[in-house]
LUMTINU-484899 format. One record per atom (N, C-alpha, C, O): y, x, z. Coordinates in steps of 0.02 Angstrom, whole numbers, plus 50000, padded with zeros to 5 digits. Layout:
BEGIN
atom c2=Y	c1=X	c3=Z
...
// end
This chain:
BEGIN
atom c2=49665	c1=48319	c3=48023
atom c2=49616	c1=48358	c3=47986
atom c2=49628	c1=48433	c3=47995
atom c2=49580	c1=48471	c3=48002
atom c2=49692	c1=48454	c3=47994
atom c2=49706	c1=48526	c3=48001
atom c2=49686	c1=48551	c3=48070
atom c2=49665	c1=48609	c3=48076
atom c2=49692	c1=48510	c3=48123
atom c2=49672	c1=48530	c3=48190
atom c2=49596	c1=48537	c3=48193
atom c2=49570	c1=48581	c3=48227
atom c2=49560	c1=48493	c3=48157
atom c2=49487	c1=48496	c3=48155
atom c2=49464	c1=48563	c3=48125
atom c2=49413	c1=48591	c3=48146
atom c2=49501	c1=48588	c3=48079
atom c2=49483	c1=48651	c3=48046
atom c2=49509	c1=48711	c3=48087
atom c2=49475	c1=48762	c3=48091
atom c2=49567	c1=48705	c3=48116
atom c2=49599	c1=48761	c3=48151
atom c2=49560	c1=48785	c3=48212
atom c2=49550	c1=48845	c3=48220
atom c2=49538	c1=48739	c3=48254
atom c2=49503	c1=48759	c3=48316
atom c2=49437	c1=48794	c3=48301
atom c2=49426	c1=48849	c3=48327
atom c2=49393	c1=48765	c3=48260
atom c2=49331	c1=48802	c3=48245
atom c2=49344	c1=48868	c3=48208
atom c2=49307	c1=48916	c3=48217
atom c2=49396	c1=48869	c3=48166
atom c2=49411	c1=48932	c3=48130
atom c2=49432	c1=48986	c3=48179
atom c2=49410	c1=49043	c3=48172
atom c2=49472	c1=48969	c3=48229
atom c2=49492	c1=49017	c3=48280
atom c2=49430	c1=49039	c3=48319
atom c2=49420	c1=49098	c3=48332
atom c2=49388	c1=48990	c3=48339
atom c2=49326	c1=49006	c3=48376
atom c2=49283	c1=49053	c3=48334
atom c2=49257	c1=49102	c3=48360
atom c2=49275	c1=49037	c3=48271
atom c2=49232	c1=49078	c3=48230
atom c2=49262	c1=49147	c3=48219
atom c2=49225	c1=49197	c3=48215
atom c2=49328	c1=49152	c3=48215
atom c2=49360	c1=49218	c3=48208
atom c2=49344	c1=49261	c3=48269
atom c2=49330	c1=49321	c3=48262
atom c2=49348	c1=49231	c3=48328
atom c2=49331	c1=49269	c3=48389
atom c2=49258	c1=49289	c3=48387
atom c2=49241	c1=49346	c3=48405
atom c2=49214	c1=49244	c3=48366
atom c2=49144	c1=49261	c3=48361
atom c2=49131	c1=49316	c3=48310
atom c2=49088	c1=49359	c3=48320
atom c2=49168	c1=49315	c3=48254
atom c2=49160	c1=49367	c3=48204
atom c2=49179	c1=49435	c3=48232
atom c2=49146	c1=49485	c3=48218
atom c2=49231	c1=49437	c3=48273
atom c2=49250	c1=49500	c3=48305
atom c2=49193	c1=49523	c3=48350
atom c2=49176	c1=49582	c3=48352
atom c2=49164	c1=49476	c3=48387
atom c2=49108	c1=49492	c3=48432
atom c2=49049	c1=49518	c3=48392
atom c2=49016	c1=49566	c3=48413
atom c2=49034	c1=49487	c3=48334
atom c2=48979	c1=49510	c3=48292
atom c2=48993	c1=49581	c3=48268
atom c2=48949	c1=49624	c3=48270
atom c2=49054	c1=49592	c3=48247
atom c2=49073	c1=49659	c3=48222
atom c2=49062	c1=49711	c3=48275
atom c2=49039	c1=49767	c3=48261
atom c2=49077	c1=49695	c3=48337
atom c2=49071	c1=49743	c3=48391
atom c2=48999	c1=49749	c3=48415
atom c2=48977	c1=49804	c3=48433
atom c2=48962	c1=49694	c3=48415
atom c2=48897	c1=49693	c3=48448
atom c2=48836	c1=49700	c3=48404
atom c2=48782	c1=49714	c3=48429
atom c2=48842	c1=49691	c3=48339
atom c2=48783	c1=49697	c3=48296
atom c2=48765	c1=49771	c3=48289
atom c2=48806	c1=49812	c3=48268
atom c2=48704	c1=49787	c3=48308
atom c2=48682	c1=49856	c3=48307
atom c2=48680	c1=49883	c3=48236
atom c2=48652	c1=49851	c3=48192
atom c2=48711	c1=49942	c3=48226
atom c2=48711	c1=49977	c3=48162
atom c2=48739	c1=49935	c3=48104
atom c2=48720	c1=49946	c3=48047
atom c2=48781	c1=49888	c3=48119
atom c2=48808	c1=49846	c3=48066
atom c2=48866	c1=49880	c3=48032
atom c2=48911	c1=49908	c3=48065
atom c2=48866	c1=49879	c3=47966
atom c2=48921	c1=49907	c3=47928
atom c2=48979	c1=49858	c3=47928
atom c2=49037	c1=49877	c3=47934
atom c2=48963	c1=49794	c3=47922
atom c2=49014	c1=49742	c3=47922
atom c2=48981	c1=49675	c3=47939
atom c2=48921	c1=49672	c3=47949
atom c2=49021	c1=49624	c3=47944
atom c2=48995	c1=49558	c3=47959
atom c2=48954	c1=49535	c3=47899
atom c2=48977	c1=49539	c3=47842
atom c2=48893	c1=49511	c3=47911
atom c2=48851	c1=49489	c3=47854
atom c2=48887	c1=49436	c3=47812
atom c2=48923	c1=49394	c3=47838
atom c2=48877	c1=49441	c3=47748
atom c2=48910	c1=49396	c3=47701
atom c2=48894	c1=49323	c3=47713
atom c2=48936	c1=49279	c3=47704
atom c2=48832	c1=49309	c3=47735
atom c2=48813	c1=49239	c3=47745
atom c2=48851	c1=49208	c3=47803
atom c2=48863	c1=49147	c3=47804
atom c2=48871	c1=49249	c3=47853
atom c2=48911	c1=49223	c3=47908
atom c2=48981	c1=49205	c3=47883
atom c2=49007	c1=49152	c3=47898
atom c2=49009	c1=49250	c3=47843
atom c2=49075	c1=49236	c3=47814
atom c2=49073	c1=49174	c3=47770
atom c2=49119	c1=49133	c3=47772
atom c2=49020	c1=49167	c3=47730
atom c2=49014	c1=49110	c3=47685
atom c2=49010	c1=49045	c3=47724
atom c2=49043	c1=48996	c3=47707
atom c2=48969	c1=49045	c3=47777
atom c2=48961	c1=48984	c3=47817
atom c2=49027	c1=48963	c3=47849
atom c2=49044	c1=48904	c3=47850
atom c2=49065	c1=49012	c3=47874
atom c2=49131	c1=48996	c3=47903
atom c2=49177	c1=48969	c3=47851
atom c2=49214	c1=48921	c3=47863
atom c2=49176	c1=48999	c3=47793
atom c2=49219	c1=48976	c3=47738
atom c2=49199	c1=48906	c3=47716
atom c2=49242	c1=48864	c3=47704
atom c2=49134	c1=48894	c3=47710
atom c2=49110	c1=48828	c3=47690
atom c2=49130	c1=48775	c3=47740
atom c2=49148	c1=48719	c3=47722
atom c2=49127	c1=48792	c3=47805
atom c2=49148	c1=48744	c3=47856
atom c2=49223	c1=48729	c3=47848
atom c2=49244	c1=48671	c3=47850
atom c2=49263	c1=48781	c3=47839
atom c2=49335	c1=48772	c3=47830
atom c2=49352	c1=48729	c3=47770
atom c2=49402	c1=48693	c3=47770
atom c2=49311	c1=48733	c3=47719
atom c2=49322	c1=48694	c3=47658
atom c2=49290	c1=48624	c3=47662
atom c2=49300	c1=48584	c3=47617
atom c2=49252	c1=48611	c3=47715
atom c2=49221	c1=48546	c3=47722
atom c2=49154	c1=48539	c3=47688
atom c2=49127	c1=48484	c3=47684
atom c2=49127	c1=48594	c3=47662
atom c2=49062	c1=48593	c3=47628
atom c2=49005	c1=48588	c3=47678
atom c2=48955	c1=48555	c3=47666
atom c2=49014	c1=48622	c3=47735
atom c2=48964	c1=48622	c3=47789
atom c2=48990	c1=48577	c3=47845
atom c2=49049	c1=48580	c3=47863
atom c2=48947	c1=48535	c3=47871
atom c2=48968	c1=48489	c3=47925
atom c2=48979	c1=48527	c3=47990
atom c2=48958	c1=48584	c3=47999
atom c2=49013	c1=48493	c3=48036
atom c2=49026	c1=48524	c3=48101
atom c2=48961	c1=48539	c3=48138
atom c2=48955	c1=48592	c3=48169
atom c2=48913	c1=48493	c3=48136
atom c2=48850	c1=48505	c3=48170
atom c2=48812	c1=48563	c3=48140
atom c2=48780	c1=48601	c3=48176
atom c2=48814	c1=48571	c3=48072
atom c2=48782	c1=48628	c3=48040
atom c2=48816	c1=48693	c3=48062
atom c2=48782	c1=48743	c3=48075
atom c2=48881	c1=48692	c3=48065
atom c2=48919	c1=48751	c3=48085
atom c2=48902	c1=48770	c3=48157
atom c2=48890	c1=48829	c3=48172
atom c2=48902	c1=48721	c3=48202
atom c2=48886	c1=48734	c3=48272
atom c2=48814	c1=48759	c3=48279
atom c2=48801	c1=48805	c3=48318
atom c2=48767	c1=48729	c3=48242
atom c2=48698	c1=48752	c3=48244
atom c2=48691	c1=48824	c3=48221
atom c2=48650	c1=48862	c3=48247
atom c2=48732	c1=48844	c3=48171
atom c2=48730	c1=48912	c3=48147
atom c2=48754	c1=48960	c3=48202
atom c2=48725	c1=49013	c3=48212
atom c2=48808	c1=48941	c3=48236
atom c2=48833	c1=48983	c3=48290
atom c2=48780	c1=48987	c3=48346
atom c2=48768	c1=49040	c3=48375
atom c2=48750	c1=48931	c3=48362
atom c2=48697	c1=48929	c3=48413
atom c2=48640	c1=48976	c3=48393
atom c2=48615	c1=49014	c3=48435
atom c2=48620	c1=48975	c3=48329
atom c2=48567	c1=49020	c3=48305
atom c2=48587	c1=49093	c3=48315
atom c2=48547	c1=49134	c3=48337
atom c2=48649	c1=49109	c3=48299
atom c2=48673	c1=49178	c3=48305
atom c2=48671	c1=49202	c3=48378
atom c2=48654	c1=49259	c3=48393
atom c2=48690	c1=49157	c3=48424
atom c2=48690	c1=49175	c3=48495
atom c2=48619	c1=49180	c3=48522
atom c2=48602	c1=49228	c3=48557
atom c2=48577	c1=49131	c3=48506
atom c2=48508	c1=49131	c3=48531
atom c2=48467	c1=49190	c3=48506
atom c2=48421	c1=49212	c3=48541
atom c2=48483	c1=49216	c3=48448
atom c2=48446	c1=49272	c3=48419
atom c2=48482	c1=49339	c3=48429
atom c2=48466	c1=49388	c3=48395
atom c2=48529	c1=49340	c3=48475
atom c2=48566	c1=49401	c3=48493
atom c2=48599	c1=49435	c3=48434
atom c2=48609	c1=49496	c3=48435
atom c2=48617	c1=49396	c3=48384
atom c2=48657	c1=49423	c3=48329
atom c2=48729	c1=49426	c3=48354
atom c2=48766	c1=49474	c3=48340
atom c2=48749	c1=49375	c3=48391
atom c2=48812	c1=49376	c3=48427
atom c2=48793	c1=49382	c3=48500
atom c2=48757	c1=49340	c3=48527
atom c2=48818	c1=49434	c3=48533
atom c2=48803	c1=49445	c3=48604
atom c2=48866	c1=49430	c3=48643
atom c2=48917	c1=49465	c3=48636
atom c2=48863	c1=49379	c3=48683
atom c2=48920	c1=49361	c3=48724
atom c2=48916	c1=49399	c3=48790
atom c2=48862	c1=49403	c3=48820
atom c2=48972	c1=49426	c3=48811
atom c2=48972	c1=49462	c3=48874
atom c2=48964	c1=49412	c3=48930
atom c2=48995	c1=49358	c3=48931
atom c2=48922	c1=49429	c3=48978
atom c2=48912	c1=49387	c3=49036
atom c2=48951	c1=49416	c3=49094
atom c2=48958	c1=49476	c3=49101
atom c2=48977	c1=49372	c3=49135
atom c2=49014	c1=49393	c3=49194
atom c2=48963	c1=49414	c3=49247
atom c2=48929	c1=49371	c3=49276
atom c2=48959	c1=49478	c3=49259
atom c2=48910	c1=49504	c3=49306
atom c2=48941	c1=49518	c3=49375
atom c2=48908	c1=49545	c3=49419
atom c2=49003	c1=49500	c3=49383
atom c2=49035	c1=49510	c3=49448
atom c2=49004	c1=49464	c3=49500
atom c2=48990	c1=49406	c3=49486
atom c2=48993	c1=49491	c3=49558
atom c2=48968	c1=49451	c3=49614
atom c2=49028	c1=49418	c3=49646
atom c2=49075	c1=49451	c3=49666
atom c2=49026	c1=49351	c3=49652
atom c2=49084	c1=49318	c3=49682
atom c2=49093	c1=49343	c3=49754
atom c2=49046	c1=49347	c3=49793
atom c2=49155	c1=49358	c3=49769
atom c2=49169	c1=49382	c3=49836
atom c2=49174	c1=49323	c3=49884
atom c2=49203	c1=49271	c3=49867
atom c2=49147	c1=49333	c3=49942
atom c2=49151	c1=49281	c3=49993
atom c2=49222	c1=49281	c3=50020
atom c2=49247	c1=49332	c3=50043
atom c2=49254	c1=49224	c3=50016
atom c2=49323	c1=49218	c3=50039
atom c2=49322	c1=49196	c3=50112
atom c2=49294	c1=49144	c3=50129
atom c2=49354	c1=49236	c3=50153
atom c2=49355	c1=49221	c3=50225
atom c2=49425	c1=49232	c3=50253
atom c2=49464	c1=49273	c3=50227
atom c2=49441	c1=49195	c3=50305
atom c2=49504	c1=49203	c3=50340
atom c2=49491	c1=49188	c3=50414
atom c2=49445	c1=49150	c3=50431
atom c2=49533	c1=49216	c3=50457
atom c2=49524	c1=49206	c3=50529
atom c2=49589	c1=49180	c3=50559
atom c2=49643	c1=49203	c3=50542
atom c2=49581	c1=49133	c3=50605
atom c2=49637	c1=49109	c3=50646
atom c2=49620	c1=49128	c3=50717
atom c2=49567	c1=49111	c3=50743
atom c2=49666	c1=49163	c3=50749
atom c2=49656	c1=49185	c3=50818
atom c2=49687	c1=49134	c3=50866
atom c2=49744	c1=49112	c3=50856
atom c2=49650	c1=49117	c3=50917
atom c2=49677	c1=49079	c3=50973
atom c2=49692	c1=49132	c3=51026
atom c2=49647	c1=49153	c3=51062
atom c2=49756	c1=49153	c3=51031
atom c2=49771	c1=49210	c3=51074
atom c2=49772	c1=49194	c3=51149
atom c2=49775	c1=49136	c3=51169
atom c2=49768	c1=49246	c3=51188
atom c2=49771	c1=49239	c3=51260
atom c2=49838	c1=49207	c3=51279
atom c2=49890	c1=49226	c3=51253
atom c2=49836	c1=49158	c3=51324
atom c2=49896	c1=49123	c3=51347
atom c2=49909	c1=49060	c3=51307
atom c2=49958	c1=49025	c3=51320
atom c2=49866	c1=49043	c3=51260
atom c2=49877	c1=48985	c3=51218
atom c2=49874	c1=48920	c3=51257
atom c2=49901	c1=48869	c3=51234
atom c2=49843	c1=48920	c3=51314
atom c2=49836	c1=48859	c3=51354
atom c2=49901	c1=48839	c3=51390
atom c2=49910	c1=48780	c3=51406
atom c2=49945	c1=48887	c3=51402
atom c2=50005	c1=48876	c3=51443
atom c2=50059	c1=48840	c3=51403
atom c2=50079	c1=48862	c3=51349
atom c2=50083	c1=48783	c3=51429
atom c2=50135	c1=48744	c3=51395
atom c2=50198	c1=48786	c3=51384
atom c2=50229	c1=48781	c3=51332
atom c2=50216	c1=48826	c3=51434
atom c2=50278	c1=48865	c3=51429
atom c2=50269	c1=48930	c3=51390
atom c2=50317	c1=48965	c3=51377
atom c2=50207	c1=48945	c3=51371
atom c2=50193	c1=49007	c3=51335
atom c2=50218	c1=49003	c3=51263
atom c2=50221	c1=48949	c3=51233
atom c2=50235	c1=49060	c3=51236
atom c2=50256	c1=49061	c3=51166
atom c2=50197	c1=49079	c3=51120
atom c2=50206	c1=49093	c3=51061
atom c2=50136	c1=49078	c3=51149
atom c2=50077	c1=49093	c3=51108
atom c2=50061	c1=49035	c3=51063
atom c2=50061	c1=48977	c3=51084
atom c2=50047	c1=49050	c3=51001
atom c2=50028	c1=49000	c3=50952
atom c2=49966	c1=49025	c3=50916
atom c2=49944	c1=49082	c3=50927
atom c2=49937	c1=48983	c3=50874
atom c2=49882	c1=49007	c3=50832
atom c2=49910	c1=49062	c3=50787
atom c2=49968	c1=49060	c3=50766
atom c2=49868	c1=49111	c3=50773
atom c2=49890	c1=49166	c3=50730
atom c2=49844	c1=49167	c3=50669
atom c2=49786	c1=49185	c3=50675
atom c2=49869	c1=49148	c3=50610
atom c2=49936	c1=49123	c3=50595
atom c2=49942	c1=49048	c3=50611
atom c2=49892	c1=49012	c3=50616
atom c2=50003	c1=49027	c3=50619
atom c2=50017	c1=48957	c3=50634
atom c2=50002	c1=48913	c3=50573
atom c2=49975	c1=48859	c3=50580
atom c2=50020	c1=48938	c3=50513
atom c2=50005	c1=48903	c3=50451
atom c2=49967	c1=48952	c3=50406
atom c2=49997	c1=48996	c3=50376
atom c2=49903	c1=48943	c3=50401
atom c2=49861	c1=48986	c3=50360
atom c2=49859	c1=48958	c3=50289
atom c2=49843	c1=48900	c3=50279
atom c2=49876	c1=49000	c3=50240
atom c2=49873	c1=48980	c3=50170
atom c2=49814	c1=49014	c3=50137
atom c2=49809	c1=49075	c3=50138
atom c2=49770	c1=48973	c3=50107
atom c2=49708	c1=48999	c3=50077
atom c2=49695	c1=48965	c3=50010
atom c2=49733	c1=48920	c3=49990
atom c2=49642	c1=48987	c3=49975
atom c2=49622	c1=48954	c3=49914
atom c2=49558	c1=48914	c3=49927
atom c2=49524	c1=48925	c3=49977
atom c2=49543	c1=48868	c3=49882
atom c2=49483	c1=48826	c3=49887
atom c2=49422	c1=48871	c3=49892
atom c2=49416	c1=48921	c3=49857
atom c2=49376	c1=48853	c3=49936
atom c2=49314	c1=48890	c3=49944
atom c2=49315	c1=48942	c3=50000
atom c2=49266	c1=48976	c3=50012
atom c2=49372	c1=48947	c3=50034
atom c2=49378	c1=48996	c3=50088
atom c2=49348	c1=48969	c3=50152
atom c2=49359	c1=48911	c3=50170
atom c2=49311	c1=49012	c3=50187
atom c2=49284	c1=48994	c3=50252
atom c2=49333	c1=49020	c3=50305
atom c2=49348	c1=49080	c3=50307
atom c2=49356	c1=48976	c3=50346
atom c2=49403	c1=48994	c3=50400
atom c2=49364	c1=48997	c3=50465
atom c2=49325	c1=48952	c3=50481
atom c2=49377	c1=49050	c3=50503
atom c2=49346	c1=49058	c3=50569
atom c2=49401	c1=49057	c3=50622
atom c2=49450	c1=49095	c3=50618
atom c2=49394	c1=49012	c3=50670
atom c2=49439	c1=49011	c3=50728
atom c2=49405	c1=49053	c3=50782
atom c2=49347	c1=49040	c3=50799
atom c2=49441	c1=49102	c3=50809
atom c2=49413	c1=49146	c3=50861
atom c2=49453	c1=49136	c3=50925
atom c2=49513	c1=49147	c3=50926
atom c2=49418	c1=49116	c3=50978
atom c2=49452	c1=49106	c3=51042
atom c2=49457	c1=49172	c3=51080
atom c2=49407	c1=49198	c3=51105
atom c2=49517	c1=49198	c3=51084
atom c2=49530	c1=49259	c3=51123
atom c2=49568	c1=49243	c3=51188
atom c2=49592	c1=49288	c3=51222
atom c2=49572	c1=49179	c3=51204
atom c2=49605	c1=49158	c3=51266
atom c2=49555	c1=49161	c3=51323
atom c2=49495	c1=49167	c3=51313
atom c2=49581	c1=49156	c3=51384
atom c2=49538	c1=49159	c3=51444
atom c2=49510	c1=49091	c3=51464
atom c2=49471	c1=49086	c3=51511
atom c2=49530	c1=49039	c3=51428
atom c2=49505	c1=48971	c3=51441
atom c2=49476	c1=48941	c3=51377
atom c2=49485	c1=48968	c3=51323
atom c2=49440	c1=48886	c3=51385
atom c2=49409	c1=48853	c3=51328
atom c2=49461	c1=48816	c3=51285
atom c2=49512	c1=48793	c3=51310
atom c2=49445	c1=48811	c3=51221
atom c2=49486	c1=48774	c3=51173
atom c2=49440	c1=48738	c3=51125
atom c2=49381	c1=48754	c3=51119
atom c2=49469	c1=48688	c3=51090
atom c2=49433	c1=48655	c3=51035
atom c2=49475	c1=48660	c3=50973
atom c2=49535	c1=48673	c3=50976
atom c2=49444	c1=48648	c3=50916
atom c2=49479	c1=48642	c3=50852
atom c2=49463	c1=48572	c3=50827
atom c2=49405	c1=48558	c3=50810
atom c2=49514	c1=48529	c3=50823
atom c2=49504	c1=48460	c3=50803
atom c2=49547	c1=48445	c3=50742
atom c2=49608	c1=48453	c3=50744
atom c2=49516	c1=48422	c3=50688
atom c2=49555	c1=48404	c3=50629
atom c2=49589	c1=48337	c3=50641
atom c2=49563	c1=48294	c3=50676
atom c2=49647	c1=48330	c3=50610
atom c2=49684	c1=48268	c3=50618
atom c2=49719	c1=48250	c3=50553
atom c2=49733	c1=48293	c3=50512
atom c2=49732	c1=48186	c3=50545
atom c2=49767	c1=48164	c3=50485
atom c2=49842	c1=48176	c3=50493
atom c2=49865	c1=48203	c3=50544
atom c2=49880	c1=48156	c3=50443
atom c2=49953	c1=48168	c3=50443
atom c2=49989	c1=48130	c3=50499
atom c2=50048	c1=48143	c3=50512
atom c2=49955	c1=48082	c3=50531
atom c2=49985	c1=48043	c3=50584
atom c2=49964	c1=48069	c3=50654
atom c2=49985	c1=48040	c3=50704
atom c2=49924	c1=48121	c3=50656
atom c2=49903	c1=48150	c3=50719
atom c2=49838	c1=48120	c3=50747
atom c2=49819	c1=48136	c3=50803
atom c2=49806	c1=48078	c3=50708
atom c2=49743	c1=48047	c3=50731
atom c2=49685	c1=48093	c3=50714
atom c2=49681	c1=48120	c3=50659
atom c2=49639	c1=48102	c3=50762
atom c2=49580	c1=48145	c3=50751
atom c2=49537	c1=48114	c3=50697
atom c2=49523	c1=48054	c3=50697
atom c2=49516	c1=48156	c3=50650
atom c2=49471	c1=48135	c3=50596
atom c2=49408	c1=48178	c3=50597
atom c2=49409	c1=48233	c3=50624
atom c2=49355	c1=48153	c3=50569
atom c2=49290	c1=48187	c3=50570
atom c2=49282	c1=48235	c3=50511
atom c2=49234	c1=48229	c3=50472
atom c2=49328	c1=48281	c3=50503
atom c2=49323	c1=48330	c3=50449
atom c2=49296	c1=48396	c3=50475
atom c2=49243	c1=48419	c3=50453
atom c2=49332	c1=48426	c3=50522
atom c2=49306	c1=48485	c3=50556
atom c2=49327	c1=48480	c3=50629
atom c2=49386	c1=48474	c3=50645
atom c2=49277	c1=48482	c3=50672
atom c2=49288	c1=48474	c3=50744
atom c2=49238	c1=48518	c3=50781
atom c2=49178	c1=48512	c3=50772
atom c2=49264	c1=48563	c3=50822
atom c2=49221	c1=48609	c3=50858
atom c2=49200	c1=48581	c3=50926
atom c2=49231	c1=48535	c3=50952
atom c2=49149	c1=48611	c3=50953
atom c2=49131	c1=48601	c3=51023
atom c2=49180	c1=48644	c3=51062
atom c2=49216	c1=48684	c3=51032
atom c2=49183	c1=48637	c3=51128
atom c2=49227	c1=48682	c3=51167
atom c2=49207	c1=48756	c3=51155
atom c2=49149	c1=48775	c3=51160
atom c2=49257	c1=48795	c3=51139
atom c2=49247	c1=48866	c3=51126
atom c2=49268	c1=48906	c3=51187
atom c2=49327	c1=48907	c3=51205
atom c2=49221	c1=48939	c3=51219
atom c2=49239	c1=48982	c3=51275
atom c2=49263	c1=49049	c3=51247
atom c2=49257	c1=49062	c3=51187
atom c2=49290	c1=49091	c3=51290
atom c2=49316	c1=49156	c3=51269
atom c2=49264	c1=49192	c3=51227
atom c2=49206	c1=49200	c3=51248
atom c2=49284	c1=49214	c3=51168
atom c2=49240	c1=49251	c3=51123
atom c2=49202	c1=49208	c3=51073
atom c2=49174	c1=49234	c3=51026
atom c2=49202	c1=49142	c3=51083
atom c2=49167	c1=49098	c3=51036
atom c2=49207	c1=49091	c3=50971
atom c2=49267	c1=49103	c3=50968
atom c2=49170	c1=49071	c3=50919
atom c2=49199	c1=49062	c3=50853
atom c2=49176	c1=48994	c3=50825
atom c2=49123	c1=48968	c3=50841
atom c2=49219	c1=48968	c3=50781
atom c2=49203	c1=48906	c3=50745
atom c2=49223	c1=48916	c3=50672
atom c2=49277	c1=48941	c3=50658
atom c2=49179	c1=48895	c3=50626
atom c2=49193	c1=48905	c3=50554
atom c2=49193	c1=48839	c3=50517
atom c2=49158	c1=48791	c3=50535
atom c2=49234	c1=48837	c3=50465
atom c2=49236	c1=48780	c3=50419
atom c2=49256	c1=48806	c3=50351
atom c2=49302	c1=48847	c3=50345
atom c2=49222	c1=48782	c3=50298
atom c2=49238	c1=48801	c3=50229
atom c2=49278	c1=48745	c3=50197
atom c2=49256	c1=48688	c3=50196
atom c2=49337	c1=48763	c3=50170
atom c2=49381	c1=48714	c3=50139
atom c2=49365	c1=48710	c3=50065
atom c2=49375	c1=48758	c3=50027
atom c2=49340	c1=48651	c3=50043
atom c2=49318	c1=48642	c3=49974
atom c2=49368	c1=48603	c3=49931
atom c2=49358	c1=48595	c3=49871
atom c2=49422	c1=48579	c3=49961
atom c2=49471	c1=48541	c3=49923
atom c2=49542	c1=48562	c3=49941
atom c2=49556	c1=48582	c3=49998
atom c2=49587	c1=48559	c3=49892
atom c2=49657	c1=48573	c3=49904
atom c2=49686	c1=48522	c3=49953
atom c2=49662	c1=48466	c3=49957
atom c2=49737	c1=48543	c3=49989
atom c2=49770	c1=48497	c3=50034
atom c2=49800	c1=48533	c3=50094
atom c2=49794	c1=48593	c3=50102
atom c2=49832	c1=48494	c3=50136
atom c2=49861	c1=48519	c3=50198
atom c2=49820	c1=48489	c3=50255
atom c2=49814	c1=48428	c3=50261
atom c2=49791	c1=48533	c3=50296
atom c2=49746	c1=48512	c3=50349
atom c2=49777	c1=48530	c3=50417
atom c2=49788	c1=48589	c3=50432
atom c2=49790	c1=48479	c3=50456
atom c2=49818	c1=48488	c3=50523
atom c2=49762	c1=48489	c3=50574
atom c2=49710	c1=48456	c3=50566
atom c2=49772	c1=48529	c3=50626
atom c2=49723	c1=48531	c3=50680
atom c2=49758	c1=48545	c3=50746
atom c2=49817	c1=48564	c3=50747
atom c2=49723	c1=48534	c3=50802
atom c2=49750	c1=48545	c3=50868
atom c2=49693	c1=48558	c3=50917
atom c2=49635	c1=48550	c3=50899
atom c2=49710	c1=48576	c3=50978
atom c2=49661	c1=48584	c3=51032
atom c2=49663	c1=48521	c3=51074
atom c2=49716	c1=48501	c3=51098
atom c2=49605	c1=48489	c3=51083
atom c2=49604	c1=48427	c3=51122
atom c2=49617	c1=48439	c3=51196
atom c2=49639	c1=48393	c3=51231
atom c2=49604	c1=48499	c3=51221
atom c2=49620	c1=48516	c3=51291
atom c2=49694	c1=48531	c3=51300
atom c2=49722	c1=48520	c3=51354
atom c2=49726	c1=48557	c3=51248
atom c2=49796	c1=48577	c3=51250
atom c2=49831	c1=48549	c3=51188
atom c2=49846	c1=48587	c3=51141
atom c2=49843	c1=48484	c3=51186
atom c2=49866	c1=48450	c3=51125
atom c2=49934	c1=48473	c3=51100
atom c2=49953	c1=48456	c3=51044
atom c2=49971	c1=48511	c3=51138
atom c2=50035	c1=48538	c3=51115
atom c2=50023	c1=48598	c3=51068
atom c2=50071	c1=48620	c3=51036
atom c2=49962	c1=48623	c3=51063
atom c2=49946	c1=48678	c3=51019
atom c2=49919	c1=48650	c3=50953
atom c2=49862	c1=48626	c3=50950
atom c2=49960	c1=48653	c3=50902
atom c2=49942	c1=48626	c3=50837
atom c2=49945	c1=48683	c3=50785
atom c2=49981	c1=48732	c3=50795
atom c2=49908	c1=48675	c3=50731
atom c2=49910	c1=48723	c3=50677
atom c2=49897	c1=48689	c3=50611
atom c2=49880	c1=48629	c3=50608
atom c2=49906	c1=48727	c3=50557
atom c2=49899	c1=48700	c3=50490
atom c2=49860	c1=48750	c3=50446
atom c2=49870	c1=48810	c3=50451
atom c2=49816	c1=48722	c3=50404
atom c2=49784	c1=48762	c3=50352
atom c2=49805	c1=48729	c3=50286
atom c2=49794	c1=48670	c3=50275
atom c2=49836	c1=48769	c3=50242
atom c2=49858	c1=48744	c3=50177
atom c2=49811	c1=48775	c3=50125
atom c2=49806	c1=48836	c3=50119
atom c2=49778	c1=48731	c3=50087
atom c2=49729	c1=48754	c3=50037
atom c2=49758	c1=48739	c3=49968
atom c2=49775	c1=48682	c3=49951
atom c2=49761	c1=48792	c3=49927
atom c2=49788	c1=48785	c3=49859
atom c2=49734	c1=48800	c3=49808
atom c2=49746	c1=48797	c3=49748
// end
């Protein structure tokens, strides 16, 4: 019972602060708002009546909730396939070899090598899976994929299978 009263009381306290700040030319919080909160705390007003009262206050701009007006930034990352990546004896690897990103990031693989490459997703056992798979990328081509779920994603080049990379999504 005390938890039932505590959570709405905290919510209403926050709303009262918002009313105090946002009500135009208000000297103080209207007495009827204080009474309704008190009555709910005492069990005189039901939870649905209390919620409807808060809904009324919000819908009639008595309580003005701040809206998040920030434009979500497009999250992007790039993996470079550097020149020399095709050579078995080369020390060229994907740059970065293990890209760490957050959910919702679009990753672009950019082929800067002098030969074609592919980007093939694979499971933890090295088997190609149909998650993200590019066509052959000639020099200057790009391939994009947006990662919508957390996990560790392995990939390789089907022309040069010794070239493997990882995208870690948190």
